[in-house]
N, CA and C atoms as an extended XYZ file, in Angstrom:
354
Properties=species:S:1:pos:R:3:atomname:S:1:resname:S:1:resid:I:1 pbc="F F F"
N        99.736       59.190      103.494 N   UNK     1
C       100.412       60.101      101.825 CA  UNK     1
C       101.659       60.790      102.465 C   UNK     1
N       102.083       60.092      101.648 N   UNK     2
C       103.576       60.217      101.470 CA  UNK     2
C       104.023       62.205      101.444 C   UNK     2
N       105.458       62.395      101.395 N   UNK     3
C       105.015       64.271      100.967 CA  UNK     3
C       104.970       64.126      100.097 C   UNK     3
N       105.999       63.838       98.723 N   UNK     4
C       105.865       64.358       97.156 CA  UNK     4
C       104.209       64.197       97.313 C   UNK     4
N       103.594       63.170       97.704 N   UNK     5
C       102.145       63.321       96.874 CA  UNK     5
C       101.185       64.537       97.636 C   UNK     5
N       101.602       64.446       99.161 N   UNK     6
C       101.106       66.409       99.725 CA  UNK     6
C       101.506       67.400       99.068 C   UNK     6
N       103.269       67.311       98.172 N   UNK     7
C       103.365       67.618       97.568 CA  UNK     7
C       102.509       68.668       96.070 C   UNK     7
N       102.318       67.931       95.748 N   UNK     8
C       101.318       67.495       94.542 CA  UNK     8
C        99.582       68.402       94.769 C   UNK     8
N        99.509       67.603       95.800 N   UNK     9
C        97.739       68.723       96.184 CA  UNK     9
C        97.530       69.244       96.494 C   UNK     9
N        98.632       69.723       97.788 N   UNK    10
C        98.745       71.141       97.919 CA  UNK    10
C        99.786       72.336       97.310 C   UNK    10
N       100.292       72.006       96.244 N   UNK    11
C       101.554       72.514       95.102 CA  UNK    11
C       102.844       72.941       96.298 C   UNK    11
N       103.087       73.267       96.993 N   UNK    12
C       103.848       73.321       98.000 CA  UNK    12
C       105.288       72.651       97.728 C   UNK    12
N       106.509       72.902       98.253 N   UNK    13
C       107.790       72.349       96.990 CA  UNK    13
C       107.382       71.455       98.570 C   UNK    13
N       108.226       69.850       98.544 N   UNK    14
C       108.414       69.070       99.507 CA  UNK    14
C       109.346       70.866      100.645 C   UNK    14
N       110.522       70.805      100.080 N   UNK    15
C       111.780       71.748      101.402 CA  UNK    15
C       110.176       73.141      102.234 C   UNK    15
N       109.551       73.407      101.636 N   UNK    16
C       108.589       74.080      102.807 CA  UNK    16
C       108.056       72.494      103.497 C   UNK    16
N       106.903       71.494      103.743 N   UNK    17
C       106.776       70.316      104.120 CA  UNK    17
C       107.977       70.714      105.183 C   UNK    17
N       108.666       70.473      104.867 N   UNK    18
C       110.181       70.624      105.800 CA  UNK    18
C       109.949       72.012      106.417 C   UNK    18
N       110.409       72.751      106.325 N   UNK    19
C       110.557       74.168      107.149 CA  UNK    19
C       109.079       74.189      107.348 C   UNK    19
N       107.714       73.816      107.307 N   UNK    20
C       106.916       73.464      108.267 CA  UNK    20
C       107.072       73.104      109.600 C   UNK    20
N       107.183       71.468      108.857 N   UNK    21
C       107.704       70.467      110.168 CA  UNK    21
C       108.961       71.237      111.349 C   UNK    21
N       109.855       70.877      111.064 N   UNK    22
C       111.335       71.898      111.479 CA  UNK    22
C       110.888       73.845      112.033 C   UNK    22
N       109.925       74.020      111.402 N   UNK    23
C       109.233       75.139      112.515 CA  UNK    23
C       108.501       74.510      113.765 C   UNK    23
N       107.700       74.002      113.485 N   UNK    24
C       106.051       72.458      114.179 CA  UNK    24
C       105.162       73.241      113.462 C   UNK    24
N       105.296       73.789      112.505 N   UNK    25
C       103.786       74.234      112.092 CA  UNK    25
C       102.365       73.383      111.308 C   UNK    25
N       103.253       71.633      111.765 N   UNK    26
C       101.775       70.665      110.607 CA  UNK    26
C       102.616       70.098      112.218 C   UNK    26
N       100.897       69.430      112.689 N   UNK    27
C       100.863       69.319      114.546 CA  UNK    27
C       101.240       68.172      114.565 C   UNK    27
N       101.586       67.377      115.627 N   UNK    28
C       101.923       65.797      114.921 CA  UNK    28
C       100.210       65.070      114.484 C   UNK    28
N        99.565       65.134      114.848 N   UNK    29
C        98.415       64.985      114.151 CA  UNK    29
C        97.741       64.250      113.177 C   UNK    29
N        98.558       65.517      112.077 N   UNK    30
C        98.692       65.769      111.183 CA  UNK    30
C       100.190       64.258      109.775 C   UNK    30
N       100.879       64.513      110.832 N   UNK    31
C       102.631       62.994      110.496 CA  UNK    31
C       102.749       61.736      111.741 C   UNK    31
N       103.038       61.097      111.222 N   UNK    32
C       103.749       59.660      111.317 CA  UNK    32
C       104.758       58.904      110.925 C   UNK    32
N       105.405       58.198      110.919 N   UNK    33
C       106.371       57.702      110.585 CA  UNK    33
C       106.054       56.503      109.625 C   UNK    33
N       105.762       55.394      109.265 N   UNK    34
C       105.839       53.904      108.773 CA  UNK    34
C       107.286       53.420      109.623 C   UNK    34
N       106.803       51.592      109.141 N   UNK    35
C       107.952       51.054      109.891 CA  UNK    35
C       109.377       51.266      108.669 C   UNK    35
N       108.980       52.145      107.949 N   UNK    36
C       111.037       52.116      107.096 CA  UNK    36
C       110.653       53.944      107.800 C   UNK    36
N       110.184       54.782      108.386 N   UNK    37
C       110.945       55.380      108.968 CA  UNK    37
C       110.777       56.822      108.244 C   UNK    37
N       109.822       56.186      106.902 N   UNK    38
C       109.278       57.232      106.724 CA  UNK    38
C       108.175       57.969      106.872 C   UNK    38
N       107.936       59.936      107.112 N   UNK    39
C       107.070       61.234      107.174 CA  UNK    39
C       105.679       60.281      106.149 C   UNK    39
N       104.508       60.203      107.539 N   UNK    40
C       103.519       60.009      106.433 CA  UNK    40
C       102.000       61.090      107.295 C   UNK    40
N       101.206       61.945      105.778 N   UNK    41
C       101.014       62.603      106.702 CA  UNK    41
C        99.109       61.650      106.479 C   UNK    41
N        98.075       61.972      107.512 N   UNK    42
C        97.025       62.071      107.405 CA  UNK    42
C        96.140       63.036      106.523 C   UNK    42
N        95.727       62.613      105.218 N   UNK    43
C        94.569       63.289      104.566 CA  UNK    43
C        94.259       64.331      104.696 C   UNK    43
N        94.054       64.634      106.504 N   UNK    44
C        93.748       65.984      107.092 CA  UNK    44
C        94.446       67.384      106.786 C   UNK    44
N        95.768       67.375      106.431 N   UNK    45
C        96.341       67.952      106.717 CA  UNK    45
C        96.258       68.375      105.075 C   UNK    45
N        95.891       68.106      104.560 N   UNK    46
C        95.264       69.295      102.727 CA  UNK    46
C        95.040       70.148      103.792 C   UNK    46
N        94.239       70.519      104.010 N   UNK    47
C        92.749       71.174      104.586 CA  UNK    47
C        93.250       72.254      105.827 C   UNK    47
N        94.540       71.516      106.021 N   UNK    48
C        94.780       72.234      106.587 CA  UNK    48
C        96.034       73.130      106.740 C   UNK    48
N        96.934       72.812      105.382 N   UNK    49
C        97.912       73.029      104.846 CA  UNK    49
C        97.215       74.909      104.168 C   UNK    49
N        95.935       74.334      103.147 N   UNK    50
C        95.376       75.481      102.777 CA  UNK    50
C        95.077       76.727      103.390 C   UNK    50
N        94.346       76.519      105.533 N   UNK    51
C        94.362       77.844      106.485 CA  UNK    51
C        96.085       78.279      107.118 C   UNK    51
N        97.214       77.086      106.787 N   UNK    52
C        97.822       77.652      107.057 CA  UNK    52
C        98.479       79.289      104.965 C   UNK    52
N        98.244       78.511      103.835 N   UNK    53
C        98.690       78.498      103.001 CA  UNK    53
C        97.682       80.938      102.784 C   UNK    53
N        96.492       80.437      103.904 N   UNK    54
C        95.674       81.607      103.461 CA  UNK    54
C        96.155       82.330      104.899 C   UNK    54
N        96.207       81.611      106.071 N   UNK    55
C        97.062       82.686      107.269 CA  UNK    55
C        98.387       83.920      106.711 C   UNK    55
N        98.682       82.404      105.873 N   UNK    56
C       100.206       83.731      104.921 CA  UNK    56
C        99.315       84.281      104.372 C   UNK    56
N        98.802       84.207      103.257 N   UNK    57
C        98.124       85.434      102.303 CA  UNK    57
C        97.822       86.711      103.339 C   UNK    57
N        96.699       86.338      103.783 N   UNK    58
C        96.850       87.276      105.556 CA  UNK    58
C        97.428       88.342      105.853 C   UNK    58
N        98.940       87.842      106.253 N   UNK    59
C        99.794       89.152      106.587 CA  UNK    59
C       100.225       88.618      107.634 C   UNK    59
N       100.404       86.865      108.054 N   UNK    60
C       101.285       86.332      108.564 CA  UNK    60
C       101.942       86.119      109.332 C   UNK    60
N       102.832       86.163      109.988 N   UNK    61
C       104.439       85.002      109.782 CA  UNK    61
C       104.270       84.272      110.527 C   UNK    61
N       106.087       83.566      109.928 N   UNK    62
C       105.656       82.537      110.034 CA  UNK    62
C       105.739       82.611      111.416 C   UNK    62
N       106.192       83.587      112.727 N   UNK    63
C       106.595       83.068      113.741 CA  UNK    63
C       104.944       83.271      114.908 C   UNK    63
N       104.546       83.934      114.379 N   UNK    64
C       103.188       84.465      114.013 CA  UNK    64
C       101.691       83.338      114.444 C   UNK    64
N       102.300       82.574      112.441 N   UNK    65
C       101.834       80.921      113.173 CA  UNK    65
C       101.985       80.145      114.310 C   UNK    65
N       103.831       80.632      114.898 N   UNK    66
C       103.765       79.178      115.503 CA  UNK    66
C       102.942       79.804      116.519 C   UNK    66
N       102.409       80.554      116.620 N   UNK    67
C       102.096       81.182      118.062 CA  UNK    67
C       101.158       80.801      118.382 C   UNK    67
N       100.653       81.397      117.161 N   UNK    68
C        99.374       81.087      117.188 CA  UNK    68
C        98.568       79.038      116.822 C   UNK    68
N        99.120       78.298      116.658 N   UNK    69
C        99.390       76.943      116.220 CA  UNK    69
C        99.933       76.451      118.320 C   UNK    69
N       101.692       76.761      118.762 N   UNK    70
C       101.412       75.853      119.502 CA  UNK    70
C       101.530       76.405      120.422 C   UNK    70
N       101.740       78.250      121.154 N   UNK    71
C       102.438       78.687      122.795 CA  UNK    71
C       101.727       79.295      123.055 C   UNK    71
N       100.789       80.561      123.071 N   UNK    72
C        99.879       81.098      122.683 CA  UNK    72
C        99.538       81.007      123.610 C   UNK    72
N        98.173       81.868      124.870 N   UNK    73
C        96.883       81.247      125.151 CA  UNK    73
C        96.459       81.756      124.394 C   UNK    73
N        94.531       81.623      124.887 N   UNK    74
C        94.095       81.724      124.099 CA  UNK    74
C        93.539       83.595      123.693 C   UNK    74
N        93.717       83.943      124.574 N   UNK    75
C        92.686       85.921      124.954 CA  UNK    75
C        94.542       86.520      123.704 C   UNK    75
N        95.784       85.702      124.146 N   UNK    76
C        96.932       86.395      123.179 CA  UNK    76
C        96.442       86.381      121.398 C   UNK    76
N        95.883       84.723      121.427 N   UNK    77
C        95.693       84.366      119.891 CA  UNK    77
C        94.029       85.134      119.573 C   UNK    77
N        93.429       85.613      119.971 N   UNK    78
C        92.500       86.873      120.213 CA  UNK    78
C        92.797       88.254      119.345 C   UNK    78
N        94.129       88.078      120.246 N   UNK    79
C        94.231       90.094      120.299 CA  UNK    79
C        95.161       89.620      118.094 C   UNK    79
N        96.072       88.381      118.524 N   UNK    80
C        96.350       88.369      117.116 CA  UNK    80
C        95.484       88.571      115.768 C   UNK    80
N        94.735       87.613      115.909 N   UNK    81
C        93.059       86.773      114.624 CA  UNK    81
C        92.622       88.580      114.423 C   UNK    81
N        91.902       89.161      115.938 N   UNK    82
C        91.387       90.925      115.797 CA  UNK    82
C        92.302       91.895      115.432 C   UNK    82
N        93.406       91.730      115.536 N   UNK    83
C        94.727       93.052      114.828 CA  UNK    83
C        94.416       92.450      113.039 C   UNK    83
N        94.777       91.311      112.645 N   UNK    84
C        94.608       91.382      111.111 CA  UNK    84
C        93.056       91.494      111.427 C   UNK    84
N        92.066       91.865      111.003 N   UNK    85
C        90.564       92.486      111.008 CA  UNK    85
C        90.829       93.353      111.076 C   UNK    85
N        91.632       93.911      112.016 N   UNK    86
C        90.818       95.681      112.630 CA  UNK    86
C        92.706       95.618      111.257 C   UNK    86
N        93.292       95.583      110.110 N   UNK    87
C        93.962       95.771      109.005 CA  UNK    87
C        93.599       95.169      108.362 C   UNK    87
N        93.353       93.930      108.522 N   UNK    88
C        92.166       94.261      106.737 CA  UNK    88
C        90.206       95.413      106.122 C   UNK    88
N        90.309       95.784      107.377 N   UNK    89
C        89.013       96.318      107.382 CA  UNK    89
C        89.756       97.432      107.266 C   UNK    89
N        90.698       98.595      107.374 N   UNK    90
C        91.516       99.494      106.939 CA  UNK    90
C        91.811       99.805      105.576 C   UNK    90
N        92.001       97.821      105.205 N   UNK    91
C        92.505       98.405      103.856 CA  UNK    91
C        91.839       98.486      103.070 C   UNK    91
N        89.936       97.581      103.362 N   UNK    92
C        89.023       97.937      102.174 CA  UNK    92
C        88.821       99.339      102.479 C   UNK    92
N        89.031      100.262      103.642 N   UNK    93
C        88.983      101.178      103.722 CA  UNK    93
C        89.446      102.531      102.556 C   UNK    93
N        90.665      101.447      102.311 N   UNK    94
C        91.819      102.698      101.402 CA  UNK    94
C        91.143      102.416       99.701 C   UNK    94
N        90.877      100.519       99.690 N   UNK    95
C        91.382      100.169       98.783 CA  UNK    95
C        89.448      101.085       98.068 C   UNK    95
N        88.512      101.246       99.177 N   UNK    96
C        87.408      101.640       98.618 CA  UNK    96
C        87.389      103.095       98.148 C   UNK    96
N        88.358      103.958       98.599 N   UNK    97
C        88.592      105.087       98.871 CA  UNK    97
C        88.977      105.633       97.391 C   UNK    97
N        90.366      104.064       97.444 N   UNK    98
C        90.863      104.452       95.392 CA  UNK    98
C        90.574      104.787       94.731 C   UNK    98
N        89.703      103.565       95.117 N   UNK    99
C        88.494      103.524       93.568 CA  UNK    99
C        87.465      104.432       93.594 C   UNK    99
N        87.272      105.245       94.934 N   UNK   100
C        85.976      105.973       94.596 CA  UNK   100
C        87.094      107.005       93.865 C   UNK   100
N        88.514      107.574       93.972 N   UNK   101
C        88.704      107.920       93.459 CA  UNK   101
C        89.183      108.557       92.102 C   UNK   101
N        88.961      107.346       91.696 N   UNK   102
C        89.345      106.631       90.713 CA  UNK   102
C        88.405      107.028       89.407 C   UNK   102
N        87.186      107.079       90.190 N   UNK   103
C        85.480      106.644       89.824 CA  UNK   103
C        85.504      107.952       89.211 C   UNK   103
N        85.952      108.990       90.487 N   UNK   104
C        86.138      110.698       89.775 CA  UNK   104
C        86.528      110.841       89.266 C   UNK   104
N        87.939      110.442       88.530 N   UNK   105
C        88.869      110.646       87.679 CA  UNK   105
C        88.157      110.207       86.439 C   UNK   105
N        88.347      109.204       85.809 N   UNK   106
C        86.821      109.069       84.793 CA  UNK   106
C        85.969      110.298       85.111 C   UNK   106
N        85.223      109.951       85.694 N   UNK   107
C        84.078      112.134       85.554 CA  UNK   107
C        84.828      113.095       85.834 C   UNK   107
N        85.462      113.412       85.718 N   UNK   108
C        85.888      115.039       85.503 CA  UNK   108
C        86.053      115.664       86.770 C   UNK   108
N        85.329      114.181       87.659 N   UNK   109
C        84.834      115.027       89.152 CA  UNK   109
C        86.465      115.280       90.000 C   UNK   109
N        87.361      115.088       89.546 N   UNK   110
C        88.826      115.292       90.424 CA  UNK   110
C        88.812      115.900       90.275 C   UNK   110
N        90.244      116.850       91.730 N   UNK   111
C        90.654      117.790       91.228 CA  UNK   111
C        92.151      117.621       90.508 C   UNK   111
N        93.067      116.329       90.359 N   UNK   112
C        93.267      116.413       89.570 CA  UNK   112
C        93.461      116.317       88.276 C   UNK   112
N        93.373      116.532       87.236 N   UNK   113
C        92.753      116.784       86.242 CA  UNK   113
C        92.758      116.230       85.007 C   UNK   113
N        92.496      115.151       83.418 N   UNK   114
C        93.064      114.662       83.464 CA  UNK   114
C        92.188      114.348       81.784 C   UNK   114
N        91.634      114.014       81.441 N   UNK   115
C        91.087      113.082       79.841 CA  UNK   115
C        91.409      112.202       79.345 C   UNK   115
N        90.133      111.452       81.060 N   UNK   116
C        89.220      110.350       80.183 CA  UNK   116
C        88.027      109.753       80.265 C   UNK   116
N        87.570      111.904       80.558 N   UNK   117
C        86.217      111.398       80.767 CA  UNK   117
C        86.200      111.659       78.792 C   UNK   117
N        84.789      111.049       78.110 N   UNK   118
C        84.573      111.198       76.237 CA  UNK   118
C        83.619      112.690       76.036 C   UNK   118
């Protein structure tokens, strides 16, 4: 499929696809050229790009993605992923503590007093 179709199906601008190509974030297995030298993407690129978007959402930088895809050893890749898991676990703990505080605030149990309780 052509870049405009990939763009429509993924919601990514064509400029982002080109950027990913320049940064070698789209492996060669997903990209070829037709007889007119136009880029042709394999349909599997759609799921791959969803994964890229998820990794970016999880806080991976473009540089980290490049390392995950191309250059790092297995151990380095595993370490990077484990660091993100640890970060998410710490974030979950902070969110849970924040939720508990707000529930206590609603119940009038927090040190910060307000008139939330009816």
